Structure formats: structure tokens, C-alpha cells
N, C-alpha and C positions, 0 to 999 in steps of 0.2 A: 404461488397464488395466495396473496395475503388475505387474512380474514377481515371482513368489513363489519361495521356496527349495524346490526339488523334493525330494520324499521320497527318502531314501537308498536305495541299491541293496539288493536282496533284501527290500524292504518288500512286504507283501501289501496291495494297495489295492483297494477296491471301485470299479470303473471301468466306464463305458459303453464300447462299441466305439470311439466317436469320441474319448473321452478317452485310451483306450489307444493309438490311432494317434498322437495328438498327443504322448504320452509317448515313443513310439518315434522320432518325428521328432527330438525333442530328444536322445534317447540316441544316435541314429545320427550325431550331429554335424551335423544339418541347419543350414544357414545362412540360407536364404530360404524363406518360405512365403507363398503368395498364394491367395486364394479370393474368390468372391462368395457371399453368404449364400443358402442354399437348403435347406429341410428335405428329407431328414434329415441333411444334411452339415454344417450350420452350426457345430456345436460343435467340430468339429476345429480350425478356425482360432481360434475364441474361446479354446480351451484352450491352443493353441500360444502365443498372445499372452501367456499368464501365465508362460511359461518364459523364462529369460535366454538370451542369446547367439543368439537366432534372430530375424532380421528378419521381421516379419509384416505383411501389409497386406490390407485389403479393396480389391480391384481393382474397376473400374467394371463389368466383366462377366467371364464365365468365359474368353472368348478371351484377353483381356488378362492375366488371372491365369496362364493356361498359358504365355503368351509371356514373362511375367516369370520364371516358374520355369525355362523353357527357357534364357533368357538367363543366369540364375545357373548352371545346369548346364553351359552352354557355357564359362563362366568357371572351371569346375572345382569349383564348390561343390556340396554336396549340397542339393537343392531339392525342394520339395513343393508340390503343388497339389491343391485339393479342390473338388468341386462335386457337385450332385445330377445325376441322370441326364439331365434335359433341358438341363443346362448344357453337356454335352459336344456337344449339337447345335450350340451356339454356338461351342464351342472347336475343333470338328473340323477346321476349315481348317488350323489350326496343327498339330494332331495328325497329319494325314495326310502332312505334309511332314517333321516331326521323326522319323518312322520311317525316313526316308532319311538325314537328317543324323546321327541318333543323338545321344548326349550325351557329355560328358567326365566331369563329376561325376554322382553318382547322381541320378536324377529319378524320383520316385514320384508317380503321379496317382491319387488316391482318388476313385472315382465311387460315389456312394451311390444305389442304386436304391430307389424307393418302391414295393415290391411290395405290391399291395393298394390303391394309390392313397389313402394316408392324407391326403396334402396335395399332390396333383399333378394335372395335367390329362391325364396319360396314364401308362401303365405300360410302361416300356421295359426291355430286357435289355441292359445295357451291356457284357456279355461280347462282343457282336458287334463292338465297336470293336477289341478285341484281334485278332479274326479278320480284320477289315477292314484294320487297319493292321499286321498281323503283329507284334503286341506281346505279351509274356508277361502272364499274368493270375494273380494270387493271390486266393483266396477264403477269408477267415477265417470260421469258424463261430461264434466267441464272442470275448469281449474279450481273453482271453489270446492267442489266435491273431491277433487284430487287431494286438496289439503285436509278437508274434514274426514274423509275416509281413511287417510293415512293415520291420523290420530286415533280413530276408532279401531283401526287394525292393530295398533300397538296395544291398546287396552284389551281387545279380545284375545290377542296372542298371549298376554300374561295371565288373563283369567282362566284360559283353557290350556295354557302351557303348550301352545301349538304354533308353528310357523303359519303366517297368513300371506296369501298371494294377493297382490294389488295388480289387477289386470288393466293395462292401459292400451290405447292404440295411438297411432300417429296423430289422429284427429284431436285427441286430448293432449298428447305430449307437446305438440307444437303450436296449438291455437291459444291465443292469449285472451284472458277475461279478467274482470275485476275480482279480487280476492280480499276478504277481510281476514287479517292475520291476528295471532295472539302472542303471548309471552312464552318464553321457554320455561318448562317445568322440570327443574332438576330432579333426577331420580337416582338415588344411591344404589349401586349394584349390590346384589346379595352375596356375590362371591361364588366360587365353584364349590359344590358339595360332592365329595367323592361318593359314587354310587355305581359300582360296576354292573349291577343288574340292569341299570338304566342306560348307562353311557357306553358300555362295551357290548356291541351288537354281534356277539357270536350267536349261532343258531338257537341255542337253548334260551338265551336271554331274549332274543328277538321273538321267538315263538310265544313266550309268556306275555309279551307286550301287545301282541296282535289283538286280543279281545278289547283292550283299552282303546284302540284306534276306532273300532266300530261303535263302542259305547260313546266315545267322544263325538263321533259324527252324528249320532242320534240327538245328542244334546245341542249340537250346533244347528241342526235342522229346526229344533224348537226355538232357537234364537232367531233364525231367519223369519219364522212365522210372526214374531212380535217386533222385528227390527224396524226402526223409524226410517231406515234407508230403502225399505220396500213399501211403496206407496201406491194407493189407488188414485187415479185422476179421472173423475167422472166426465161424461160427455153426452151430448144430446143425440148424436147419431150412433145408435147401438147396433147398426147392421154389422159392423166389424169392430171388435176390440183388439187392442194390441198388447201383447206381452213382450216386453223388451228390456234391454239392459245396456249400460254403457252409453257411448256416443250415438248408438243407433236410436236411443230415445229421442235425442235432439232432432234427428231426421224424421222420426214419426210425428213428433209434435209440430214440426214445421209443415209437413205434408198434410196432416189430418188434425187440425186444431180442435175440431169438434168431436173427436172420437174418444171413447174411454180407453184408458191406458193403465196397465199395471207395470210400474217401473221397478226393476230389481236392481238395487244398488249393492246389496249383500246377496249375491246371486247364487252362491253355492255353499251349502246344500240348498236345493230348490225348495221353497216353501209351498209344498203341494196343496195344503188346505187353503192357503190364501189364493193360489191359482184357481182352485176348484170354485171358490166363492166368486172370483172375478168372472170365470167362464159362465157361471149361471146368470150373470147380468147382461150378457151379450148374445146376439144371434149366432155369431161365429167368432173365433179367436185366431188371430194370426201371430205367430211367434216371429219377431224381427230380431235376429241376432247375427252378429258378424264373427266368424264366417260359417262355422259348422253348426249343425242342428243339435247342440248339446242339450239345451233346455227343452227343445221340442221333443227329443227322444225320451228324456226323463219323464216329461209330463204325459206323453202318450202311454208310456209303460205303466203309469198310474191310472190309466183308463179315462183320462180327460181328453176330450176330442178337441184337437187344435190343428190348424194348418201352419205351414212353415215353408220348408224348402221345396215343397211341391208347387208353390206359387211364386217363390222368391229365389234369386240367384244364390249359388253356393260360393261365390267368389266376389271380391271387391266390396267397397263400401255400399251400404244400403241407403244412399242419399235420396232426397225427395224425387228426383226425376227417374229414379229406379223404382221407388215404392208406388208412386201414383199410377203409372200404367199397369203394374201388376195387380193392384187392388181394383182398378177399373175393370180389368178383364175378369177378375173374380166376381165382381158384382154384375157382370154382363152388360156393362155400359157400351155405348156405340163407339165405333172406330174414331168418330170425330172427338168424343170426349177423351179417348186415349191419346189422340194426337195433341190435344190441348195440354195434357198433363206431361207430355214428353219433354225432355230437355231441349233447349234451343240448339240449333246446329252450331258447333264450335267455329270460331273465326279462323280463317285460313292463316297459318303462320309459316314463315320460312323454316324448313326443316334444319335443325341444328344437331348433328350427330354428337354423341359424347366423345370427348377427346381429353388428352392430358394437357397439363399446363405448359406454357412457354418455358423452355429449358428444363423440363422435367428430366431427371436423370434416367428415367425409364425409357425415354425416347430412343436413345442410342442402343439400348439393350434390344428393343423390339425391331429396330432397323437392322441390327445384326442378325437377330433370329429369323427375320424375314428372308435373309439371303441363304439360310441353311436349306440344303436340298435333302429330300428323303428323311424328314424329321417329324416326330410326333412330340408336341409340346403341351405339357400338362400345367394348367394355371391354378391360381388360388384366389382368395378373397382379399381385395384391396384395390387401390387406384390402378395397379398394373393389370387388373382384369380387362381394362380397356384395350389391351394389346390384341384382343380378338378382332377388333374392328379395323376400319380403313385408317391409314393406308397400309398397315402392317400385316393384318390377317395372320398373326403369329402366335395364336393361342388356340388349342383344340378342345380343351375341357376346362370347366370351372364348377366344382361341386360344393365344397364346404371348407371351413377353416382347416388348413393343413392337409387337405385331401390330395394336393398336387403330388405329394411324396408317395403315398400308397398307390394312387392311380398309375403313376409312372412306373413304379415297381411292378405292378400288375401287368402293365403293357409289356415290360421286359420279359417277365416270366411266361406270359401267355401268348407271345407273338408266334406266328407261324414260321416254319423254317425258311420260307421265301422272304421273310422280313428281318432276317438276322443282321442285315447291313443297316437297318433303320436306326437313326440316332434318336435316343430317348432323352428328353429334356424336361426338367421340372422347374417352374418359376414360382418363387415365394418371397414375400416381403419380410422385413426384419421382425416386426411385431407378430406377424402371423407365424413365423418360424418359431418364435419363443412361446406363442400361444399353444400351438398344437403340431408344429412341424418337426420338432426335434425327435419325437418318437418315430416318425416316418423315416427320417434319415437314418436313425439307428437301425430300423428294420431293414433298410436297403443294404447297409453295411453288413449287418449280422448275417443276412441271407444272400450275400454276395451278388447283389444286383448290379446292373450295368446302366446307371443313370447319371446324367450330368445335371447337377443342381445349381441353379442361379439364385442366390440370396440377395435380393435387392434392398440393401441397407440405406434407407433415406432418413434414418434417425427420427422417425415419427410414425404415429398411427395415422397415415395421411388421409385416408378416405373419410374418417369421422371427424376431421378437423385439426389434425396435427398434434394429438395428445402425446405426452411423454411415455416412454416405455423403458425397460431395462437396457435397451440397446443405445440410448442416447445420453446417459449419464445425468439425468435429471428426474426428480420425482414429480408427483402431482402438483406440488406447490412450487415447482421450479427450483427446489433445493438440490444441491449436489447429491448424486447417488452413484453407487458403483456401476460402471458401464461394462456390459458384456463384450468380450473380444470374440467376435464370431469365428475368426480363423482358429483361435485356440479351442473354442467350443467344439467345432466340427472335427478337429483332430482328436479331441477327447472322446468323441462319439465313434472314432475308429477310422475316419478318412485318412489315408496316408498323406504325410506332409507334402510330398511332391505333387499331390493331386489337389491341393488347396491353393487358390490364387485370389489375391485382392486386386481389383482392377478399377481404374477411374473410368466410368461409363462415358465420359466426354471424350476420351481418347479412343476413337473408333478403330484405328489400325491395331492397337494393342488388344482391344476387346475382340475384334475379329480373329486375330491370331490365336488367342487363348481359347476362344469358343471352338474354333476348328480343331485345335490340338486336343482338347479334352473330350470332344464328342467322338474322337477316333479311338479313345482309350477304353478297353473293355473292363472297366471297374468303376466304382463310385468316385466321382470327382465333384468339387464344389468351387464355383466362381462367385466371389463376393464383390458387389459393386459398392462404392464408398463415397458417393456424393449426396449431400443432404437435400431434403425436400425444398423446392424453391420458395415455398410459402412459410418455411420455418425460420427460426431465429439463427440457425447455424449457417444459412445460405449467404454467401457473399457475391452479389452481382458483379459481373465484369462489364467491360465496355461493349456497347452495342455494335452491331454490324449493319451494313447496307449493301444494296446490289448495284453494280455498274450496268445499267441497262444495255449499253452498246456491246458489252462483252457477254451478256447472257444469251446462250444459244437455245434456251427453252428445253434443255434435256430433261428437266423435271426431277433430277436426282435428289435435289434438296427437299422437294415436296414429299418425297417418300420417307423422310425423317419424321414427318408428322407434326412439326412444330407449328402451333397456331399463329406465331408471329410472321410466318411466311405466307404471303398472299399471292394467288395467281392473278395476274393483271389481264392476260389474254391467252387464248389458246389458238394455235394454228395447226394446219396439217401440211406437212412438207412431203413432196413426192421425190423419192430418191432415184438415183440413176437406174436401179434395177426395177423401177416402177412401183416399189412398195411405198405405201403411204405411212408416214410416221407422225404421231401427234407431238406437238411441242407446247410446253407450258412455260410461259414467261412470267417471272415473279418479281416481287419487291418484298423487302423486309420492313415490318412496322417497327422502326427503331425505338419508338417510345415503349413498346412492349418487350423488345429484345433485351435479354440480360447478359448476352455475350458468352453463352456456353460454348459456341464454336462447333456445334454438332453439324451444322450445314456446310462447313468448310471442306471437309474430307470428300463428300460425294460430288462437290461442284467441280466438274471437269475443266471448264474454261477459266477457273479462278476469278469468277465475276463477283465474289463476295469479299468485301473489304471492311475494315473498321469504319464505323459511321463518322468518327471524329475526323477522318481524312477527307470527308465529302464536304463540298461547299454548302453552307447553310441555305436551305430553300431550293437547292438544285433538284428539279423534278426528276432528272435522270439519275440522281445519286452518283454522279461522277466524282472522282477524286479531285481535290482542290487544284493540284498541279495541272490536271487535264483541262480544267475550266480556264485557268490562266493562259495556257497555251492556245486555247481556242480563241 
């Protein structure tokens, strides 16, 4: 990814919040940026990678990325780290200690919360990390603030020698708005100063630094009281005033343009005196925050009467059609008024279940897993999570990054005697395995578990856009990088050589054979699939296939592969000689979409699927050329 010439200062650019944060990192003189891909945070590092003078990397997980950024900040450089909300669960071990060490150069940690669960397994409120670790929090409401607050966060970080959390949500990360940008301000790093009392956090040193944390927090609270990012907006209708932060402010302002608002951009520590003054101006105050009642709880503890989650939902975005009815009920307005403020009924749309891509190398894996009998299959985070759905129904759990290993091991050790014959399988992707799966496999081996592990190596972090990782031999900028040999790696973790297999997932007979063989073995085994993501640069499309309609018997076996290029043209019910009715699904292959992986060939009993190039152009029945000539 080559660096581009940044737009000049004072340019007005249409930018997402993620892009605006990246620009601010560059403008602030950032020297090091590290992250692990995760929606909605991914584009921050991808954009930073296009700027000159900033070292950027995809780290193997969020904890490592935060430690890289901390190391740079210890050395006096301005550093940046980005992750989605669940990433901080991984990185929190480092976070909870760096609040004691502090930093030398500025360190900004952007955490992107997926409010509404657009692409996440849970909905967290990352502001609690600021409360937990006693770190300041900035909450931008739009792209311009994302840029401005990031710059301010670097300044505050260096002034107080403290990491600063920039809390974003999907609404800010991905929505674009006009942003006025500035120039880069180069900042020479001060270098690392040896100070074991500060940087070596043994209990004695850590204990001596604890009072500093609370003294610093008191000073930061004084800063929030005078911060220009915490502003009153007066209004004529004082029946309800709104205390809010982040993108929830935008929803409040849209829903109630005439109401008084206290908008907290520098939201933690909470400026209690400013809140108290605001509350005195309004008949009642409603705290509008996504998603947990952090500000509400803090303010109530100070004896300031506010409403919050007792009138508003504790989940999802607090958009205008959620706010208006809630406040209408609070004010005792009629049902008619509440109905007027409700959201319009959504337009009916044809349901589209999530599915994998045409020719995805995971299709064959789940087709094979679906044939396993008496099996428990533990899944993980990635595109392959979709294996839980139709037509495969071949995944039983999905918890968190790398959890497939520990869950499968727990199944094995915790199963009842009557389940001793059950096959235990764990499915994990290449990047996820490197992120947090290696430790789980090591645990299985060390504790003599009986689990068959499938590592689906598609040479990409597929679900977040195909980013590079240590398994595909390229770095963030597409430069050559050492490539992990998964077979060698798992052997080094203790899996016996004869229990390690590398398999082409498009070769279904081989995949079936190896899977049946390894699930019968009472020891850890690993099957590694080796075809790249079809959307990545390593994939080489093959020649497409088509269906000879006259030969198709409607068995539907090819449909069970789950490839979106296979379309059911009609369904019939056939009554067999024994009186049993059998459903038939007749199909065609969308040859323009087909990439020729050949997964549908093996299950096709009548051999009705043939190379599309052998079919007559425009032949509606998709018959081979020679058959058309003979006809």
C-alpha cells in the first residue's frame, strides 16, 4: 500500500470518522500505528498506511498492537492503536498496567464500539475501560470531531503523560461528512529514559504509583470542567434537557431541536459541576448515552437527579424514532402523539440469509462436516462462522476469537460416558489461529485432549476485507514478509506428524477421507485447508460450469454445497414406488458467477454438471455443443 501525497491544509474533504482519525494521527506527528482488523475500526489503520512518515502494521492481535504502541510512546514518539470493542478485551491486560506507567510520547487508543451489533458477537460500551483504568475519554459525534478530538487527545496525553481513549461507534466510523484538515506537525521523539521505578511494574513499584493515578484523575476532572468540547446548547423548551455524548448527540439534536443540551465531547472524567449547573436550568434531565448508563450512574452518585435507562433502552442506537416515543411517554403525551413520533414501518424486502461467496474454500469443508454423524463442532470468529446456517447447519458454537479450541477441549473433558463416541471438531481460520488459537491448540496437546482441529487457511483476514496476516507472506503495504508454515507450526506445538494433514478443500473425496480418518483417532489432530479466499489476489479462477437440464434429476445434492452460483429453477415432488414422496430441486449454474472450483461435481450423481465452454452459446438448457448438433 503506497503512501499518497496528503491533501493540503485547509482542504475540505469528505471523510468517514475512521479516515478523519487517520488524518489526525498523521497531522499530530504520529510515528507508529498498530492495529488488528475488526469492523468498524479496520479502516483507521488502512488509511494511516497511505500516509508518509508513519510506521504502520497489522499486529497479530490487539494486545500486541497496544504493546507496540506503548513501546513507541515509552520511547517518546507519538503512537496510535486501533481496535473494535471486543479487541480491548484481549488488550486489557496491557491497558490496566499502562495506566500506572503512563507514557512519554502521546498515546491515543481508538476503540470502535459496534452499537447495534452490525458485525459483532456482543454489544459492549468501551467507556467503561476509561472508568476502570482511570483514563480520559474523548467521544466525537461526527467526522470533523473525530479529527479534532484525536489531535486534542495527543496533546492531553503528553501533557498528563497518560494514554487517552478515543471512543467511537459504527455511526461515527463509517458515516462520511466534510472535514477541514491541517498540516502535519513534526514532533521529535524524546527517546527512552531508563527509569525502573516507573517502567518495571513489580508490585512494589506499582504500589508507589497508585496514588499518582488518582491525583491525575482529579486533575483531569478539572480539565473536563473547562473543556471546550463540553458545551451547553440552550433551548426554548426546558421541560426536558438532554445530557449526552458521542453520536447520540446527533440523534438528540435531530429529534428535539428546541431542547437544551449538554454535549460531552471530553466525557470522562464526568464534569459534575457543569452537569449540576445544566440540571438547574431544566425541569428534568434525561441522559442519552449508548449503550450503558455510565454517565447516568456517575451523575446520580453525585446527588444530581437525572433520568436515563429507566426511560430509554439499554441496547441499540438511540436514534430519533427511539427517542421521540420514549420522551413523549415521559411527558404524558397522548398515544396519537407517540404514534406520530414512531418510526415508519419498514418496507418489506425479500429475505436474504447470510452466505459464503461463490467458490469459497470453506464451502467444501462445511459440506463435509455436515455429513459427519454424532459430532460436536466448535466454531470461531470469521467468514466461516456462516457454517452454522443453511444448508450446512455444521457449527454448534461461536463465542470469541480463538474460543473454538478451548470450547472443544472442554467438551472433550466434560462429556458424559455415554458421549465417549462423539466426534469433537474445532474449526478456526488462519488469522484467528495466529491471533488467539495457538494457545488453545497447545492446551489441547499438553492436556492430551481428543479434538480434530480444522485450520481454514485462506491467506486473508476474510471477514474484515481480506487484510494480510503472517499466514500469507505479505505485510500491510503488500511488501513481502515471512509466511507461517501452519503444518510446521502445529507440529512445533506438539501435534504428532502423522496427525497433521494439508488438504485441498476443493477435492471433496480427499477431504471426506481425511476427516473421517482423523475424527476416529483418539488424540489431537489437525487438518489444514490450503485454498485462498476467492476475493483475494492469490485466487486463480478456473473455467465455469453449467448444468445439462435433461440430465438433472433434481437430487439437490449440489444445492447442499451451498454455493450461491447454483440456483434452484423449480421444485417438484415425486412419489416413489413405495408411496413415499421425495422433493426434487432442479438447478442451473450462473456461469457468469461460477469460478470453476468444481465443488458441485462430486455430489452430482447423474453427472449433469459440465464445463460451460462445452455448452452452446445461448442454449437455454445448457446442453453440450455436440448434443445440440445431433439434435
